[in-house]
N, C-alpha and C positions, 0 to 999 in steps of 0.2 A: 652726495650733498645731503646732509641731514636737515630735516624740517623742524622748526620751532614754531610754537611752543609744543610741549609733549601733550598726548592725548590725555594722559592722566598724571598730575603733578605728584600724587602719592599723599601719604598721610605725615605731616611734618612733626618733628620733635620740639614741642613748644615749652619744655621743662625750664629752659633758660636760653638767653641770646646765643651763648656759646654753642650749646646744643643744636639750636636751630642752623647756625652756620655750618657746623660740623655734618649735620643731616644733609643740608644743601650740597656740600662738597662730596659726600659719599653718593649723592643721586647722580653726579656727573664724574665719578672717579675715573673712568677710563680717558675720557677728553682731558680732565684735569692733570692726570699723571703724564698723559702724551705731551701736553703744554709744558709741565715742568721739566721734562726730559729736554725739549727742544730749547726752552729757554737756558738751561743749565749749559747745554752744548754752546749755544750762542755766547754766552758769557766765557765759557772756557776758551773757545777759538780766540776771542779777542785778548784773554789773559796770555795765551800763548805768543801772540803776535810780537810783543816787546822783546821776548827772548829770541825769537827768530831773526827779527830786525838787528839785535845786538850782534848775534852770530854773523850776520851778513856784513856788518861793519867791521868786525875783527877780521873776516875774510879779505875785506878790501884792504885794511891795514897790512895784513899779512901777504898782500898780492897774490891770494889763493883764488885763481879764477874758478877751479872746480868746485871749491867750497861755496864761492859766491853764487854760482849757478844752482847749486843744491839748495842754499837757503832762500834764493829767490823763488825756487820752485815751491819750496815749503810755504813762503808767504803767499803765493799765488794760490795755492791749494787751501790755505786756511782763509783767504778771501772769499773763495767760492763756498767753502763751508759755512761762512758767516752768512753769506747772502742767502743760502738755502734755509739754515736754521733761523735766520731772522724772519723770513716770509712765514715759515711754519709756525715760528713763536708767535707772531702777530695774529695768524689765522686762528689759532687755539685760543689766544687771548680774547678776541673777538667772540668766538663761539662761547666760551665759558662764561664771559660777562653777560652775553644775551641768555644763555640758559639759565643762569641764577637769577636774572632780573625777571624774565618771563616766568619762571616757575612762581616766583613770589607774586607776580601780577596775577597768575592764575589762582594761587591759593587765597589772595585777598578778595578778589572778584568772587570766587566761589563762597567765600565766608560772607561777603556782603549780601549775596543773593540768599544765603541760608538764614542771615539774621533778619533780613526784611526790615520792618519797623523798628526792630530792636537797635539796630546801628545808630541812627540819629538820636536815639535817646542816651546812648552810653558815650558817643563821641561826637564832638563837634565837626562841622563841615570842613573847617580849616585843618583839623587835624587829620582827617581822612585824606584831604587834597594833599597835604605835606607829606603824607606817606607815598602817594602816587607819583609826586613830583621829585622828591629827593631821596627818600629812604630806600626806595627800590633800586635807584642808582648806586647808592652807597654799598648796598649787599652785593651788587655786581662787580663793584670795584674791589671789594674785600676778597672776592674769589679771583679776580683778574691778577691782584698784586701778588698771589701766591706763586705764580709762575716766575716773574722777574725776581721776587724777593728770595725764593729758594735758590734760583741760579745765582744771585748776587752773593749770598753767604758761601756757596762752593767756590764762586771766582775769588772771593777775598781769601779763603783758606788756602786756595791753590797758589795765588800770588805770594802769600806769606811763606808758604813752603819753598817756593822757588828762591825768594830773596834770602831766607835763613840758610839754604843750602849753598848759595853763592857768597854771601856775606853776612855773617852772624850779627854784627851791629846793625846794619841796615835792616835786616829782617826783623829783629827785635823792635827797632824804631817803628816799623810799619805795624808790627803785631800789637803794640801797645798803643800807638798813635790813633789807628783806626777806630777801636772801640771809644777812645777819649773823645775823638771828634763827633762821633755819633751820640754819645753821652751828653754832650755839650748842648746839643739843640733840644734834648728831651724835655728840659723845664719849659721850653716854649709850647709844647703840645698841650699841656693841661689848660692853661688860659685860652689857647686857641679854640679847644673843643668847648670850654665854657661859653665863650662868646658865640660860637657856632650854634649851640643849643639855644642861647638867648635869642639869636636871630631867628632861628627856626620858630621857636614859640610865638614871636611877634609876627612872623610871616603867617603861621596859622591863624592867629587871631584876626589878621588883616583878611585873610581868605573868607574866614566865616563872616566878618563884617560886610565884605563884598557881596557874598551869597545872600545875606539877609537883605541888603539895600536892593539888589536885582529883584529878588522874590517879592518885595513889597514896593516896588517902585510907583506903582500906580496909586497906592494907598499914600505914600509920601507926597506924591504930586497933589493928591485930592485934598490933603490937610496942611499943604503949604511947609511940610518939613523936608523938603528935598535939599535945601541949602544947609539946613542944620546938620544932616547926616553927611552931606558933602564935606563940610568942614571937619567933622569928626574923621571921616576917612583920610582927608588930607593930613590932619595931624598925626594919625597912627602910620600913615606911609612914610611920613618923615622920621618917626621913631625906628621904622625897619630900616630906612636909609642910613641912619645914623649907626645903627647896630651893624650894617653890612660894612661901613667904613671901618669900624671898630674891628671887625674880622679881618678885613684887609690889610689893616695896620700890623697885626700879628703875623699874617702870612707873609707880608714883605720882608719883615725881620727874620722870619724862618728861611725864606729862600736866600736872602743875603748871607745868613750864617752858612747855609749849606755850600755857598761858593767860597766864603772868606776862609772858614776853618779847613776844608781840605786844601785850599791854597796855601796856607800856613804849612801843612803838612808836606806839600810838594816842595815848597821852598827849603824846608829842613832837609828833606831826604835828598834834595838835588845838591845842597850845600855840602852834606856830609859826603856824598858820593863823589862830589868833585874834589874834595880834599884827598879822599882814597886814591882817585885817579892820578892826581898830582903826585902823590907819594908812590905811585906805582904799584899800589896794593890790588887794583883792579884795572882791566883793560878799558879802553875808550868805548868798545862795544856794551860793556855792562853798565857803564855809566849813562849812556843813552838808554839802555833797557831800564835802568832804575828810575831815570826821570819819567820814561813812558808809562812804567808801572804806577808811579805816583800819581800822574794825570789820570790814568785809567781807573785808579781806585775812587775818584770823585763819583763816577757812574754808580758802581755798587754801593757806596756810602749814601748817596743820595736816594737810592733805591730802598735802602733799609730804613731811612728816615720816612720815605713815602709809604712804606708797608706798615710803619707804626701808626702813622696817621690814618691811612684808609682802614686798617683793621679796626682801630678804635671807633672810627665812625661806622663801620660796618656792625660793630657790636652794639653800639647805641641805636642804630637803625633797626637791627634784628629785634631789639627790645621793644620798639614801637610797632613792629610787625606783629610780634606774637602777642602784644597787647590786643590787637583786634582779632587774631585767631584764636584767642583763649576766651572771648566773649562767647557765653551761651545764649541761644535764643531765649525770649521770655516763655514761649510756649514750645512744647514738643509733642510729638505725635507717639502712638503706642504700635503695638503689632496686632491689634484686634482684627477680627474677620470683617470683611466688606459688609456695609449695611446701606439702607436707604429707606426712604419714605418721608414721614413727617419729621420736619426740622424745628425744634423746641428750644426756646431760651427760657429755662424755669425762673431765672431771677425776674425778668420783666414780664414773663407770661406769654410773649409773642410766639405765635405758632405759625408755620408756613406749611399750608396743605400742598401735596404734590399737584403740579400742573395748575396751580392758581396764581394770578397776578395780585400781590398783597402789597399794600403799602402801610408804612409806619409813619405816622404823623405825631412828633414829640413837641412838647412845649418848649424844649431846648434842643439845640442841634447836637449838644455833647451827648445827650441821652440816646439819640438816634445812632451817632457814630459809635457808642459804646456797644449797643445791641448788635450793630452790623459786625463790629470787631469780635465779639463773641461768637456769633453764627458763623462767621468765616474762620474762626480758630486763630485769630490774631491777639486774642486776650483770653486768659483763663475764665471759665464759666462752667455752669452747669447745663450743658447743652446736650440734647440727645439728636440723633439722626436715625429715625426708625426706632428699633429696639436697643441700639447701641449708643454708649456715650460717645461724644464726638472726640472726646480727649483720647479714647482708646484706639483710633483709627490712625493708620500711619499718615504723617504729615503730607507726604507727596501725594497720597490719595485724596486727602481733604482738599489740598490745592487744586487738583485735576478736575474736582467734582463741584466745588464751590468757589465761585469767582467773587471777590468783592472789589467793586470799580468805584474808586472815589476820585475826588478832585485834586488828590495829591499825587495822582499817576502823572507819569511824564511821557512825552513823545520823544524818542531818541533820534540821534543823527542816523541818516540813512535813506534809502529809497521808500517812498511813502507806502508803496504797496507791501513791502516787508514789514513796515511799522504798524500797519493795520493787521495784516495776516502773519501773526507771529509764529505760526506753526508751518506755514508754507504750503498749506493743503486746501486752501479755498480756491474755487473756480471763479471765472470772471462774473458769473451770474450770481453767485453768493457775495462777491464783494459789491456788486450793483444793489443787491437786496439790503446788505447791511447799511450801505452809505444812504440808501433811500429811507431806511426806518430811521436813521440818525439825522435826516435832513441835512446831509453833507455832500450831496452831489454838486451843488454850486461851488463848494471850496475845490473839489477836484478839478471841475470844468474851468475854473478861473486860472489854474496852473498850466504854464506853456507845455509842460511834459506830462501832464495828468498824474497817474498813478506812478509814473517812473520819476517824478520830480524827486529831488533830494530834500529831505527835511533837515533844517538846521537845528543845532543843539537846542533841546527842550521845546522845538517848535516854535521858536520866538517869532517867526515870520507870519504866524497866525495869531489872530486876536483870541481873548479868552473865551468867547463864545464859540469860535471855530474850533479851538483846541478841545472844547468840552464835547463838541459834536463828533469829532474824530475819535476821541477816546471812547465814546458811546459805540461807534461803529466797531472799533476794535473789540470791545466786550461782547458785542453781538456776534461778531465771527468767530469768537472763541467757542460760543455755543455751549457753555456748561450746563451741567444737570440743574445746578442751582445758581441764579445770577443775582447778586445783591448790588443795587446801584444806590449811591449816596450823592443826593441832590444832583442828579444828572442833567437838569434844565436851569440851574441857578443862574447862568451867564447868557442866557439867549432871550431874545424878545418873545412877547407873548404869543404872536402869531406862530412863530417857529415852535414855541413851547407845546401848543395845542396840537400841531400836526405831528411832533415827536411823540406825544402822549397816545394819540390814535394809532400810529404806526407801530409804536413799541408794543402796544397790547396785541396786534396782529402778529408781529414778529416773534413774539414770545408765547403765542397761543399753545396751551397744552403743556407748557413748561414752568416749573417753579420759579417764581421771580418775586424779588422783594424790592420795592423802591422807597427809600427814606427820603420824604418830601413833605413840604407844607404847601405845595402849589395845588390851588383848587383845580386848575386845568388838568394836571396829571391825576389826582386823587379820583376825579369823576370819572376816569377811564379804567379803573382798577376794579377787580372782582371784590375785593374786601379790604377794609381800612381798619387799622389798629391805631387807637389814639392812646398816646403814653404820657403820662404825667409824673413827675418825680421818678422816672425810671421804672414805672410799673404801668401795666395796661389798666386804663380807666374805662374805656369803651370800645366797642367793636360794632362794625356794620358796614353798610355802603356809605359812600361819601354823602349822599343826600339824607340818609336816615340819621347820620350823626349830626348833621347841620340842624335837624329838627329836634333831636333828643339830647344833645350833648352842647350846653352853652360854653363850656371850656373849649371844646373842639372848635366850634364855630369861631370863637375869639381868636383862636390859634391860627386857623387857615385864612381868616379873613383879615388878620391884623388888627382886630378890633373896630373894624369899620362896619357901619350899619348897611 
């Protein structure tokens, strides 16, 4: 039994959708070839059954008991072979589907983690959700259909050879009839794919709209805009529904054509074969065999149509996947030697001394966020870390040593302990200390299962303030060399904020920490405060010194109150 997914999905070929699909197939060439082999045998066994049955009928007509037993045994053996190859074909089909789909999941998840904040800037939420919901399945389908599709071609060629060798007119009728029947449904595929693409785009837009509504639900309720957005969502969902009905209309015509057209071929083959049998040109057994072959050919013909549909969808899906895989991060790392010491943003003039608890109070929150992004290497900037430029250090090293924790971070689904201790290395005592520093003990105590409780998606069972305290505990447990916190207490009450400020200073004593905030309760507990106006350092000192010496600072942190 082989496990999925693979430990390493490899480096994909993203030069084109076709190259990506071909790379995916080569990555699982052994199971794919095995599946094609079993599928081909499965089809061939079925293709030989009408001939064996026809021979058996001829033996009955000729009252040849020995021949009847022989062909009955052949039919029984073919039945056993069909059962075995059918089971193995299906087993390999499922494996190949899962392998291709999971490999794409691994690649897109790895790329999403690599891109970080770049991804939502380049692609909408709906686009990413649609890739996960449908495109990955289409890629799996495109690999899976190769098994039955290849076998179907072999089966059609085999049946054609048998018919031509038995009766040239009937063989030629099937030889030319099958491609004509297949080509007849081809014109339906293009409008089908066009409508499917339109439906997918609308679904992506609707997913983006839903994500935006959920993210801003509290704000919408606060300003009375909930009903407006509800009406917009309802209107857009109806557009998606109508697009789905339009797709279903084409699909129903396609399904009907795949039954009616082969049925016409069966009727023609049977009629011509019957005339030959009446004229004595072919025996009764061959007439039955010809009829069964005509019926049998419906399966391979439908499979070829299905293959054309799924391969086209897979090609389109691969194009959207490589669109994600081809995005480059806005910032990249270098190969410089490890460094450390003073962390300085030359553009703003903000400097973090090792072991100090520093605060940045900016007149606008955007300036504080920009400084945090540059210091954490989430945006380009002239930043030095000791003697080295931060941009020259490997990005993995930067991420390991400098942690930026903002309110855009999420709690993921899973056990609460695992969500807080992401490395799985913290002891119970360390967990308790982090929860205490973040004033989050009451949150855990209120849960029936405590730290073993399961967190729902995005931690939606917690309030905004509770989520913020849990995120703070997670950041403290990571214990990075440099911790940058962006408004870590903006959603908690003043009493909790004061306790967090005091405990945070103790928890990070002797470690480099930056807090971006304008809260006087937090600023008063820091070692050093930097006031930033228009993106540049305007004043520095302790909180109380700046209150006395900088009117602009005082106006910013007191919100203009006397």
